[in-house]
PDBQT receptor file of N, H, CA, C and O in Angstrom, charges set to zero:
ATOM      1  N   UNK A   1    -160.721 307.586 278.516  1.00  0.00    +0.000 N 
ATOM      2  CA  UNK A   1    -160.812 307.810 277.106  1.00  0.00    +0.000 C 
ATOM      3  C   UNK A   1    -159.900 306.852 276.359  1.00  0.00    +0.000 C 
ATOM      4  O   UNK A   1    -160.293 306.268 275.349  1.00  0.00    +0.000 OA
ATOM      5  N   UNK A   2    -158.690 306.695 276.856  1.00  0.00    +0.000 N 
ATOM      6  H   UNK A   2    -158.371 307.169 277.677  1.00  0.00    +0.000 HD
ATOM      7  CA  UNK A   2    -157.740 305.805 276.200  1.00  0.00    +0.000 C 
ATOM      8  C   UNK A   2    -158.243 304.360 276.202  1.00  0.00    +0.000 C 
ATOM      9  O   UNK A   2    -158.059 303.638 275.223  1.00  0.00    +0.000 OA
ATOM     10  N   UNK A   3    -158.873 303.940 277.294  1.00  0.00    +0.000 N 
ATOM     11  H   UNK A   3    -159.023 304.527 278.090  1.00  0.00    +0.000 HD
ATOM     12  CA  UNK A   3    -159.418 302.587 277.373  1.00  0.00    +0.000 C 
ATOM     13  C   UNK A   3    -160.517 302.379 276.329  1.00  0.00    +0.000 C 
ATOM     14  O   UNK A   3    -160.584 301.316 275.713  1.00  0.00    +0.000 OA
ATOM     15  N   UNK A   4    -161.378 303.378 276.123  1.00  0.00    +0.000 N 
ATOM     16  H   UNK A   4    -161.323 304.242 276.624  1.00  0.00    +0.000 HD
ATOM     17  CA  UNK A   4    -162.429 303.270 275.108  1.00  0.00    +0.000 C 
ATOM     18  C   UNK A   4    -161.829 303.220 273.709  1.00  0.00    +0.000 C 
ATOM     19  O   UNK A   4    -162.367 302.552 272.826  1.00  0.00    +0.000 OA
ATOM     20  N   UNK A   5    -160.724 303.918 273.503  1.00  0.00    +0.000 N 
ATOM     21  H   UNK A   5    -160.287 304.461 274.220  1.00  0.00    +0.000 HD
ATOM     22  CA  UNK A   5    -160.061 303.891 272.204  1.00  0.00    +0.000 C 
ATOM     23  C   UNK A   5    -159.451 302.520 271.935  1.00  0.00    +0.000 C 
ATOM     24  O   UNK A   5    -159.571 301.990 270.831  1.00  0.00    +0.000 OA
ATOM     25  N   UNK A   6    -158.804 301.951 272.934  1.00  0.00    +0.000 N 
ATOM     26  H   UNK A   6    -158.707 302.382 273.831  1.00  0.00    +0.000 HD
ATOM     27  CA  UNK A   6    -158.141 300.650 272.773  1.00  0.00    +0.000 C 
ATOM     28  C   UNK A   6    -159.127 299.492 272.791  1.00  0.00    +0.000 C 
ATOM     29  O   UNK A   6    -158.873 298.464 272.162  1.00  0.00    +0.000 OA
ATOM     30  N   UNK A   7    -160.261 299.633 273.506  1.00  0.00    +0.000 N 
ATOM     31  H   UNK A   7    -160.468 300.468 274.016  1.00  0.00    +0.000 HD
ATOM     32  CA  UNK A   7    -161.265 298.579 273.634  1.00  0.00    +0.000 C 
ATOM     33  C   UNK A   7    -162.652 299.152 273.343  1.00  0.00    +0.000 C 
ATOM     34  O   UNK A   7    -163.441 299.353 274.266  1.00  0.00    +0.000 OA
ATOM     35  N   UNK A   8    -162.957 299.418 272.072  1.00  0.00    +0.000 N 
ATOM     36  H   UNK A   8    -162.316 299.255 271.322  1.00  0.00    +0.000 HD
ATOM     37  CA  UNK A   8    -164.230 300.053 271.737  1.00  0.00    +0.000 C 
ATOM     38  C   UNK A   8    -165.423 299.211 272.159  1.00  0.00    +0.000 C 
ATOM     39  O   UNK A   8    -165.427 297.993 271.979  1.00  0.00    +0.000 OA
ATOM     40  N   UNK A   9    -166.436 299.862 272.722  1.00  0.00    +0.000 N 
ATOM     41  H   UNK A   9    -166.433 300.852 272.869  1.00  0.00    +0.000 HD
ATOM     42  CA  UNK A   9    -167.648 299.173 273.164  1.00  0.00    +0.000 C 
ATOM     43  C   UNK A   9    -168.700 299.110 272.068  1.00  0.00    +0.000 C 
ATOM     44  O   UNK A   9    -169.525 298.196 272.051  1.00  0.00    +0.000 OA
ATOM     45  N   UNK A  10    -168.678 300.064 271.159  1.00  0.00    +0.000 N 
ATOM     46  H   UNK A  10    -168.008 300.806 271.172  1.00  0.00    +0.000 HD
ATOM     47  CA  UNK A  10    -169.674 300.136 270.083  1.00  0.00    +0.000 C 
ATOM     48  C   UNK A  10    -168.985 300.355 268.751  1.00  0.00    +0.000 C 
ATOM     49  O   UNK A  10    -169.182 301.396 268.124  1.00  0.00    +0.000 OA
ATOM     50  N   UNK A  11    -168.180 299.397 268.300  1.00  0.00    +0.000 N 
ATOM     51  H   UNK A  11    -168.020 298.552 268.809  1.00  0.00    +0.000 HD
ATOM     52  CA  UNK A  11    -167.459 299.608 267.039  1.00  0.00    +0.000 C 
ATOM     53  C   UNK A  11    -168.390 299.495 265.835  1.00  0.00    +0.000 C 
ATOM     54  O   UNK A  11    -169.432 298.843 265.909  1.00  0.00    +0.000 OA
ATOM     55  N   UNK A  12    -168.024 300.109 264.762  1.00  0.00    +0.000 N 
ATOM     56  H   UNK A  12    -167.178 300.638 264.702  1.00  0.00    +0.000 HD
ATOM     57  CA  UNK A  12    -168.786 300.004 263.527  1.00  0.00    +0.000 C 
ATOM     58  C   UNK A  12    -169.247 301.352 263.025  1.00  0.00    +0.000 C 
ATOM     59  O   UNK A  12    -168.805 302.398 263.498  1.00  0.00    +0.000 OA
ATOM     60  N   UNK A  13    -170.143 301.307 262.061  1.00  0.00    +0.000 N 
ATOM     61  H   UNK A  13    -170.502 300.456 261.677  1.00  0.00    +0.000 HD
ATOM     62  CA  UNK A  13    -170.633 302.515 261.423  1.00  0.00    +0.000 C 
ATOM     63  C   UNK A  13    -172.158 302.516 261.480  1.00  0.00    +0.000 C 
ATOM     64  O   UNK A  13    -172.786 301.477 261.280  1.00  0.00    +0.000 OA
ATOM     65  N   UNK A  14    -172.748 303.657 261.746  1.00  0.00    +0.000 N 
ATOM     66  H   UNK A  14    -172.238 304.502 261.908  1.00  0.00    +0.000 HD
ATOM     67  CA  UNK A  14    -174.195 303.816 261.704  1.00  0.00    +0.000 C 
ATOM     68  C   UNK A  14    -174.510 304.507 260.387  1.00  0.00    +0.000 C 
ATOM     69  O   UNK A  14    -174.174 305.675 260.193  1.00  0.00    +0.000 OA
ATOM     70  N   UNK A  15    -175.160 303.778 259.479  1.00  0.00    +0.000 N 
ATOM     71  H   UNK A  15    -175.433 302.829 259.637  1.00  0.00    +0.000 HD
ATOM     72  CA  UNK A  15    -175.405 304.283 258.123  1.00  0.00    +0.000 C 
ATOM     73  C   UNK A  15    -176.289 305.526 258.113  1.00  0.00    +0.000 C 
ATOM     74  O   UNK A  15    -176.043 306.442 257.327  1.00  0.00    +0.000 OA
ATOM     75  N   UNK A  16    -177.310 305.581 258.963  1.00  0.00    +0.000 N 
ATOM     76  H   UNK A  16    -177.510 304.838 259.601  1.00  0.00    +0.000 HD
ATOM     77  CA  UNK A  16    -178.238 306.719 258.963  1.00  0.00    +0.000 C 
ATOM     78  C   UNK A  16    -177.986 307.655 260.147  1.00  0.00    +0.000 C 
ATOM     79  O   UNK A  16    -178.927 308.179 260.743  1.00  0.00    +0.000 OA
ATOM     80  N   UNK A  17    -176.719 307.858 260.481  1.00  0.00    +0.000 N 
ATOM     81  H   UNK A  17    -175.954 307.432 259.997  1.00  0.00    +0.000 HD
ATOM     82  CA  UNK A  17    -176.345 308.686 261.629  1.00  0.00    +0.000 C 
ATOM     83  C   UNK A  17    -176.773 310.135 261.428  1.00  0.00    +0.000 C 
ATOM     84  O   UNK A  17    -176.725 310.668 260.320  1.00  0.00    +0.000 OA
ATOM     85  N   UNK A  18    -177.193 310.762 262.529  1.00  0.00    +0.000 N 
ATOM     86  H   UNK A  18    -177.232 310.329 263.430  1.00  0.00    +0.000 HD
ATOM     87  CA  UNK A  18    -177.543 312.178 262.507  1.00  0.00    +0.000 C 
ATOM     88  C   UNK A  18    -176.305 313.048 262.689  1.00  0.00    +0.000 C 
ATOM     89  O   UNK A  18    -176.254 314.182 262.212  1.00  0.00    +0.000 OA
ATOM     90  N   UNK A  19    -175.305 312.504 263.387  1.00  0.00    +0.000 N 
ATOM     91  H   UNK A  19    -175.346 311.583 263.774  1.00  0.00    +0.000 HD
ATOM     92  CA  UNK A  19    -174.073 313.236 263.664  1.00  0.00    +0.000 C 
ATOM     93  C   UNK A  19    -172.891 312.371 263.267  1.00  0.00    +0.000 C 
ATOM     94  O   UNK A  19    -172.830 311.198 263.634  1.00  0.00    +0.000 OA
ATOM     95  N   UNK A  20    -171.954 312.935 262.523  1.00  0.00    +0.000 N 
ATOM     96  H   UNK A  20    -172.004 313.888 262.224  1.00  0.00    +0.000 HD
ATOM     97  CA  UNK A  20    -170.711 312.233 262.205  1.00  0.00    +0.000 C 
ATOM     98  C   UNK A  20    -169.554 313.196 262.437  1.00  0.00    +0.000 C 
ATOM     99  O   UNK A  20    -169.670 314.398 262.198  1.00  0.00    +0.000 OA
ATOM    100  N   UNK A  21    -168.446 312.652 262.902  1.00  0.00    +0.000 N 
ATOM    101  H   UNK A  21    -168.352 311.675 263.096  1.00  0.00    +0.000 HD
ATOM    102  CA  UNK A  21    -167.247 313.454 263.112  1.00  0.00    +0.000 C 
ATOM    103  C   UNK A  21    -166.034 312.596 262.792  1.00  0.00    +0.000 C 
ATOM    104  O   UNK A  21    -166.025 311.396 263.064  1.00  0.00    +0.000 OA
ATOM    105  N   UNK A  22    -165.030 313.201 262.224  1.00  0.00    +0.000 N 
ATOM    106  H   UNK A  22    -165.037 314.176 262.003  1.00  0.00    +0.000 HD
ATOM    107  CA  UNK A  22    -163.793 312.502 261.876  1.00  0.00    +0.000 C 
ATOM    108  C   UNK A  22    -162.626 313.357 262.358  1.00  0.00    +0.000 C 
ATOM    109  O   UNK A  22    -162.521 314.535 262.018  1.00  0.00    +0.000 OA
ATOM    110  N   UNK A  23    -161.759 312.749 263.149  1.00  0.00    +0.000 N 
ATOM    111  H   UNK A  23    -161.845 311.792 263.425  1.00  0.00    +0.000 HD
ATOM    112  CA  UNK A  23    -160.639 313.483 263.734  1.00  0.00    +0.000 C 
ATOM    113  C   UNK A  23    -159.368 312.670 263.554  1.00  0.00    +0.000 C 
ATOM    114  O   UNK A  23    -159.388 311.444 263.664  1.00  0.00    +0.000 OA
ATOM    115  N   UNK A  24    -158.274 313.347 263.281  1.00  0.00    +0.000 N 
ATOM    116  H   UNK A  24    -158.258 314.343 263.192  1.00  0.00    +0.000 HD
ATOM    117  CA  UNK A  24    -156.985 312.679 263.176  1.00  0.00    +0.000 C 
ATOM    118  C   UNK A  24    -156.373 312.836 261.806  1.00  0.00    +0.000 C 
ATOM    119  O   UNK A  24    -156.796 313.669 261.004  1.00  0.00    +0.000 OA
ATOM    120  N   UNK A  25    -155.378 312.025 261.553  1.00  0.00    +0.000 N 
ATOM    121  H   UNK A  25    -155.035 311.348 262.204  1.00  0.00    +0.000 HD
ATOM    122  CA  UNK A  25    -154.657 312.069 260.292  1.00  0.00    +0.000 C 
ATOM    123  C   UNK A  25    -154.575 310.667 259.706  1.00  0.00    +0.000 C 
ATOM    124  O   UNK A  25    -154.007 309.765 260.321  1.00  0.00    +0.000 OA
ATOM    125  N   UNK A  26    -155.140 310.486 258.520  1.00  0.00    +0.000 N 
ATOM    126  H   UNK A  26    -155.601 311.220 258.020  1.00  0.00    +0.000 HD
ATOM    127  CA  UNK A  26    -155.064 309.180 257.874  1.00  0.00    +0.000 C 
ATOM    128  C   UNK A  26    -153.640 308.867 257.417  1.00  0.00    +0.000 C 
ATOM    129  O   UNK A  26    -153.308 307.705 257.184  1.00  0.00    +0.000 OA
ATOM    130  N   UNK A  27    -152.805 309.887 257.288  1.00  0.00    +0.000 N 
ATOM    131  H   UNK A  27    -153.075 310.831 257.478  1.00  0.00    +0.000 HD
ATOM    132  CA  UNK A  27    -151.415 309.693 256.866  1.00  0.00    +0.000 C 
ATOM    133  C   UNK A  27    -150.628 308.878 257.878  1.00  0.00    +0.000 C 
ATOM    134  O   UNK A  27    -149.795 308.054 257.502  1.00  0.00    +0.000 OA
ATOM    135  N   UNK A  28    -150.889 309.104 259.168  1.00  0.00    +0.000 N 
ATOM    136  H   UNK A  28    -151.566 309.773 259.474  1.00  0.00    +0.000 HD
ATOM    137  CA  UNK A  28    -150.147 308.360 260.197  1.00  0.00    +0.000 C 
ATOM    138  C   UNK A  28    -150.998 307.261 260.836  1.00  0.00    +0.000 C 
ATOM    139  O   UNK A  28    -150.507 306.514 261.683  1.00  0.00    +0.000 OA
ATOM    140  N   UNK A  29    -152.274 307.155 260.436  1.00  0.00    +0.000 N 
ATOM    141  H   UNK A  29    -152.673 307.762 259.749  1.00  0.00    +0.000 HD
ATOM    142  CA  UNK A  29    -153.120 306.078 260.934  1.00  0.00    +0.000 C 
ATOM    143  C   UNK A  29    -153.860 306.375 262.220  1.00  0.00    +0.000 C 
ATOM    144  O   UNK A  29    -154.466 305.474 262.799  1.00  0.00    +0.000 OA
ATOM    145  N   UNK A  30    -153.827 307.609 262.682  1.00  0.00    +0.000 N 
ATOM    146  H   UNK A  30    -153.335 308.341 262.212  1.00  0.00    +0.000 HD
ATOM    147  CA  UNK A  30    -154.513 307.988 263.915  1.00  0.00    +0.000 C 
ATOM    148  C   UNK A  30    -155.856 308.638 263.604  1.00  0.00    +0.000 C 
ATOM    149  O   UNK A  30    -156.102 309.780 263.991  1.00  0.00    +0.000 OA
ATOM    150  N   UNK A  31    -156.720 307.911 262.907  1.00  0.00    +0.000 N 
ATOM    151  H   UNK A  31    -156.520 306.983 262.592  1.00  0.00    +0.000 HD
ATOM    152  CA  UNK A  31    -158.013 308.437 262.497  1.00  0.00    +0.000 C 
ATOM    153  C   UNK A  31    -159.104 307.835 263.370  1.00  0.00    +0.000 C 
ATOM    154  O   UNK A  31    -159.123 306.626 263.599  1.00  0.00    +0.000 OA
ATOM    155  N   UNK A  32    -160.017 308.678 263.861  1.00  0.00    +0.000 N 
ATOM    156  H   UNK A  32    -160.002 309.660 263.675  1.00  0.00    +0.000 HD
ATOM    157  CA  UNK A  32    -161.151 308.231 264.662  1.00  0.00    +0.000 C 
ATOM    158  C   UNK A  32    -162.418 308.801 264.036  1.00  0.00    +0.000 C 
ATOM    159  O   UNK A  32    -162.468 309.983 263.694  1.00  0.00    +0.000 OA
ATOM    160  N   UNK A  33    -163.445 307.960 263.886  1.00  0.00    +0.000 N 
ATOM    161  H   UNK A  33    -163.405 307.000 264.164  1.00  0.00    +0.000 HD
ATOM    162  CA  UNK A  33    -164.727 308.389 263.348  1.00  0.00    +0.000 C 
ATOM    163  C   UNK A  33    -165.798 308.126 264.395  1.00  0.00    +0.000 C 
ATOM    164  O   UNK A  33    -165.844 307.046 264.983  1.00  0.00    +0.000 OA
ATOM    165  N   UNK A  34    -166.666 309.115 264.632  1.00  0.00    +0.000 N 
ATOM    166  H   UNK A  34    -166.629 309.993 264.155  1.00  0.00    +0.000 HD
ATOM    167  CA  UNK A  34    -167.734 309.026 265.606  1.00  0.00    +0.000 C 
ATOM    168  C   UNK A  34    -169.064 309.153 264.880  1.00  0.00    +0.000 C 
ATOM    169  O   UNK A  34    -169.221 310.005 264.005  1.00  0.00    +0.000 OA
ATOM    170  N   UNK A  35    -170.029 308.300 265.246  1.00  0.00    +0.000 N 
ATOM    171  H   UNK A  35    -169.902 307.608 265.957  1.00  0.00    +0.000 HD
ATOM    172  CA  UNK A  35    -171.367 308.329 264.671  1.00  0.00    +0.000 C 
ATOM    173  C   UNK A  35    -172.371 308.346 265.814  1.00  0.00    +0.000 C 
ATOM    174  O   UNK A  35    -172.203 307.638 266.807  1.00  0.00    +0.000 OA
ATOM    175  N   UNK A  36    -173.427 309.163 265.670  1.00  0.00    +0.000 N 
ATOM    176  H   UNK A  36    -173.564 309.737 264.864  1.00  0.00    +0.000 HD
ATOM    177  CA  UNK A  36    -174.487 309.196 266.679  1.00  0.00    +0.000 C 
ATOM    178  C   UNK A  36    -175.848 309.307 266.011  1.00  0.00    +0.000 C 
ATOM    179  O   UNK A  36    -176.012 310.002 265.008  1.00  0.00    +0.000 OA
ATOM    180  N   UNK A  37    -176.811 308.614 266.582  1.00  0.00    +0.000 N 
ATOM    181  H   UNK A  37    -176.678 308.050 267.396  1.00  0.00    +0.000 HD
ATOM    182  CA  UNK A  37    -178.210 308.694 266.165  1.00  0.00    +0.000 C 
ATOM    183  C   UNK A  37    -178.950 309.378 267.303  1.00  0.00    +0.000 C 
ATOM    184  O   UNK A  37    -178.917 308.904 268.439  1.00  0.00    +0.000 OA
ATOM    185  N   UNK A  38    -179.630 310.507 267.005  1.00  0.00    +0.000 N 
ATOM    186  H   UNK A  38    -179.657 310.893 266.083  1.00  0.00    +0.000 HD
ATOM    187  CA  UNK A  38    -180.289 311.316 268.020  1.00  0.00    +0.000 C 
ATOM    188  C   UNK A  38    -181.790 311.390 267.729  1.00  0.00    +0.000 C 
ATOM    189  O   UNK A  38    -182.200 311.624 266.592  1.00  0.00    +0.000 OA
ATOM    190  N   UNK A  39    -182.605 311.186 268.775  1.00  0.00    +0.000 N 
ATOM    191  H   UNK A  39    -182.272 310.995 269.698  1.00  0.00    +0.000 HD
ATOM    192  CA  UNK A  39    -184.053 311.325 268.644  1.00  0.00    +0.000 C 
ATOM    193  C   UNK A  39    -184.361 312.811 268.471  1.00  0.00    +0.000 C 
ATOM    194  O   UNK A  39    -184.020 313.606 269.348  1.00  0.00    +0.000 OA
ATOM    195  N   UNK A  40    -184.998 313.211 267.364  1.00  0.00    +0.000 N 
ATOM    196  H   UNK A  40    -185.275 312.566 266.652  1.00  0.00    +0.000 HD
ATOM    197  CA  UNK A  40    -185.237 314.633 267.109  1.00  0.00    +0.000 C 
ATOM    198  C   UNK A  40    -186.223 315.276 268.091  1.00  0.00    +0.000 C 
ATOM    199  O   UNK A  40    -186.160 316.484 268.319  1.00  0.00    +0.000 OA
ATOM    200  N   UNK A  41    -187.117 314.499 268.665  1.00  0.00    +0.000 N 
ATOM    201  H   UNK A  41    -187.168 313.518 268.480  1.00  0.00    +0.000 HD
ATOM    202  CA  UNK A  41    -188.110 315.052 269.590  1.00  0.00    +0.000 C 
ATOM    203  C   UNK A  41    -187.544 315.272 270.987  1.00  0.00    +0.000 C 
ATOM    204  O   UNK A  41    -187.778 316.312 271.602  1.00  0.00    +0.000 OA
ATOM    205  N   UNK A  42    -186.802 314.294 271.483  1.00  0.00    +0.000 N 
ATOM    206  H   UNK A  42    -186.611 313.449 270.983  1.00  0.00    +0.000 HD
ATOM    207  CA  UNK A  42    -186.282 314.371 272.854  1.00  0.00    +0.000 C 
ATOM    208  C   UNK A  42    -184.839 314.852 272.910  1.00  0.00    +0.000 C 
ATOM    209  O   UNK A  42    -184.346 315.218 273.977  1.00  0.00    +0.000 OA
ATOM    210  N   UNK A  43    -184.153 314.854 271.755  1.00  0.00    +0.000 N 
ATOM    211  H   UNK A  43    -184.553 314.557 270.888  1.00  0.00    +0.000 HD
ATOM    212  CA  UNK A  43    -182.735 315.212 271.665  1.00  0.00    +0.000 C 
ATOM    213  C   UNK A  43    -181.862 314.300 272.535  1.00  0.00    +0.000 C 
ATOM    214  O   UNK A  43    -180.842 314.730 273.075  1.00  0.00    +0.000 OA
ATOM    215  N   UNK A  44    -182.276 313.045 272.660  1.00  0.00    +0.000 N 
ATOM    216  H   UNK A  44    -183.104 312.696 272.221  1.00  0.00    +0.000 HD
ATOM    217  CA  UNK A  44    -181.535 312.042 273.426  1.00  0.00    +0.000 C 
ATOM    218  C   UNK A  44    -180.771 311.161 272.437  1.00  0.00    +0.000 C 
ATOM    219  O   UNK A  44    -181.307 310.770 271.400  1.00  0.00    +0.000 OA
ATOM    220  N   UNK A  45    -179.530 310.858 272.763  1.00  0.00    +0.000 N 
ATOM    221  H   UNK A  45    -179.094 311.175 273.605  1.00  0.00    +0.000 HD
ATOM    222  CA  UNK A  45    -178.721 309.973 271.924  1.00  0.00    +0.000 C 
ATOM    223  C   UNK A  45    -179.273 308.564 272.029  1.00  0.00    +0.000 C 
ATOM    224  O   UNK A  45    -179.337 307.998 273.120  1.00  0.00    +0.000 OA
ATOM    225  N   UNK A  46    -179.677 307.987 270.883  1.00  0.00    +0.000 N 
ATOM    226  H   UNK A  46    -179.625 308.447 269.997  1.00  0.00    +0.000 HD
ATOM    227  CA  UNK A  46    -180.236 306.654 270.847  1.00  0.00    +0.000 C 
ATOM    228  C   UNK A  46    -179.184 305.588 270.578  1.00  0.00    +0.000 C 
ATOM    229  O   UNK A  46    -179.299 304.455 271.047  1.00  0.00    +0.000 OA
ATOM    230  N   UNK A  47    -178.163 305.958 269.821  1.00  0.00    +0.000 N 
ATOM    231  H   UNK A  47    -178.070 306.878 269.440  1.00  0.00    +0.000 HD
ATOM    232  CA  UNK A  47    -177.126 305.002 269.442  1.00  0.00    +0.000 C 
ATOM    233  C   UNK A  47    -175.855 305.776 269.171  1.00  0.00    +0.000 C 
ATOM    234  O   UNK A  47    -175.899 306.924 268.731  1.00  0.00    +0.000 OA
ATOM    235  N   UNK A  48    -174.714 305.144 269.435  1.00  0.00    +0.000 N 
ATOM    236  H   UNK A  48    -174.678 304.211 269.793  1.00  0.00    +0.000 HD
ATOM    237  CA  UNK A  48    -173.433 305.767 269.129  1.00  0.00    +0.000 C 
ATOM    238  C   UNK A  48    -172.447 304.698 268.716  1.00  0.00    +0.000 C 
ATOM    239  O   UNK A  48    -172.589 303.529 269.073  1.00  0.00    +0.000 OA
ATOM    240  N   UNK A  49    -171.454 305.107 267.967  1.00  0.00    +0.000 N 
ATOM    241  H   UNK A  49    -171.338 306.057 267.677  1.00  0.00    +0.000 HD
ATOM    242  CA  UNK A  49    -170.456 304.174 267.472  1.00  0.00    +0.000 C 
ATOM    243  C   UNK A  49    -169.143 304.917 267.254  1.00  0.00    +0.000 C 
ATOM    244  O   UNK A  49    -169.132 306.096 266.899  1.00  0.00    +0.000 OA
ATOM    245  N   UNK A  50    -168.051 304.217 267.468  1.00  0.00    +0.000 N 
ATOM    246  H   UNK A  50    -168.060 303.260 267.756  1.00  0.00    +0.000 HD
ATOM    247  CA  UNK A  50    -166.715 304.794 267.312  1.00  0.00    +0.000 C 
ATOM    248  C   UNK A  50    -165.878 303.836 266.486  1.00  0.00    +0.000 C 
ATOM    249  O   UNK A  50    -165.786 302.650 266.803  1.00  0.00    +0.000 OA
ATOM    250  N   UNK A  51    -165.271 304.348 265.434  1.00  0.00    +0.000 N 
ATOM    251  H   UNK A  51    -165.346 305.311 265.177  1.00  0.00    +0.000 HD
ATOM    252  CA  UNK A  51    -164.361 303.544 264.610  1.00  0.00    +0.000 C 
ATOM    253  C   UNK A  51    -162.990 304.165 264.641  1.00  0.00    +0.000 C 
ATOM    254  O   UNK A  51    -162.845 305.386 264.577  1.00  0.00    +0.000 OA
ATOM    255  N   UNK A  52    -161.979 303.318 264.740  1.00  0.00    +0.000 N 
ATOM    256  H   UNK A  52    -162.097 302.326 264.791  1.00  0.00    +0.000 HD
ATOM    257  CA  UNK A  52    -160.613 303.831 264.684  1.00  0.00    +0.000 C 
ATOM    258  C   UNK A  52    -159.852 303.113 263.602  1.00  0.00    +0.000 C 
ATOM    259  O   UNK A  52    -158.673 303.394 263.386  1.00  0.00    +0.000 OA
TER     260      UNK A  52
């Protein structure tokens, strides 16, 4: 997990994401945002992105 945080594989933002999550504190700079695009028929994750 720490390696993915330090070396993100899918950085950026997905504008039309089906799922978004934000965790951490912007006051100390430890903010992480997760975006996922999910196929509604198969419920399979099609795309994901992590921003820190």
